C-alpha positions as CSV (number, residue, x, y, z in Angstrom):
1,M,0.2,-0.3,0.3
2,E,2.6,2.3,0.9
3,R,4.6,1.4,-2.6
4,N,0.9,2.8,-4.2
5,D,1.3,6.0,-2.2
6,C,4.6,6.3,-3.4
7,Q,3.7,6.1,-6.8
8,Q,0.8,8.1,-6.6
9,R,2.6,10.8,-5.0
10,L,5.3,10.3,-7.6
11,E,2.6,10.6,-11.0
12,M,1.3,13.6,-9.2
13,E,4.4,15.4,-9.0
14,L,5.3,14.2,-12.6
15,Q,1.9,16.1,-13.9
16,K,2.8,19.5,-12.0
17,L,6.2,19.2,-13.3
18,R,5.2,18.9,-17.0
19,K,2.1,21.5,-16.6
20,E,5.4,24.0,-15.3
21,N,7.7,22.7,-18.1
22,R,4.3,23.3,-21.0
23,Q,4.0,26.7,-19.2
24,I,7.8,27.1,-19.5
25,R,7.7,26.8,-23.2
26,Q,4.5,28.5,-24.0
27,N,6.0,31.7,-22.4
28,T,9.4,31.6,-24.1
29,V,7.5,31.2,-27.1
30,T,5.4,34.1,-26.2
31,C,8.5,35.9,-25.2
32,E,10.7,35.3,-28.6
33,V,7.7,36.1,-30.5
34,Y,7.2,39.7,-28.6
35,R,11.0,39.8,-29.6
36,Q,10.4,39.5,-32.6
37,M,7.8,42.1,-33.0
38,M,9.9,44.6,-31.5
39,A,12.9,43.4,-33.5
40,Y,10.9,44.2,-36.7
41,R,8.9,47.5,-35.0
42,D,12.6,48.9,-34.6
43,A,12.8,48.2,-37.8
44,G,10.4,49.7,-39.3
45,I,11.4,52.9,-37.4
46,V,14.8,52.8,-38.5
47,R,13.8,52.4,-41.9
48,L,11.2,55.7,-41.5
49,K,14.1,57.6,-40.1
50,V,16.4,57.1,-43.1
51,E,13.6,57.8,-45.4
52,R,12.8,60.9,-43.8
53,D,16.4,62.3,-43.6
54,K,16.5,61.3,-47.4
55,A,13.2,64.0,-47.8
56,E,14.0,66.5,-45.9
57,A,17.9,66.5,-47.7
58,E,16.3,66.5,-50.8
59,R,13.6,69.4,-49.5
60,T,16.6,70.9,-49.0
61,A,18.6,70.8,-52.6
62,L,15.3,72.1,-53.7
63,L,14.7,75.1,-51.9
64,E,18.5,76.2,-51.7
65,K,18.3,75.1,-56.4
66,L,14.8,77.2,-55.9
67,Q,16.3,80.4,-54.2
68,E,19.3,80.1,-56.5
69,L,16.8,80.6,-59.2
70,E,15.2,83.5,-57.7
71,R,18.7,84.9,-56.3
72,W,19.7,85.2,-60.3
73,G,15.8,86.2,-61.2
74,I,15.0,83.5,-63.0
75,L,11.8,82.7,-61.0
76,R,10.1,86.0,-59.3
77,N,7.2,86.4,-56.6
78,S,7.3,82.1,-56.1
79,S,6.9,80.6,-52.6
80,P,8.0,77.0,-51.2
């Protein structure tokens, strides 16, 4: 009878450990998915900043050209 009790306790402990292990694996997957999502978000932010910087540089270059044309009298009464 004692052996049966011991075996039942061991089986209960084993079930408990399996449940904990399953939860740990689920949490690990959740963390990995979250990490990947953050990496994609960060990459998107960097890409948008690069595009913004390029657009700003292009805008500045165009404004400089416009000012040069106005200075030479080629364009009059224009506003950006």
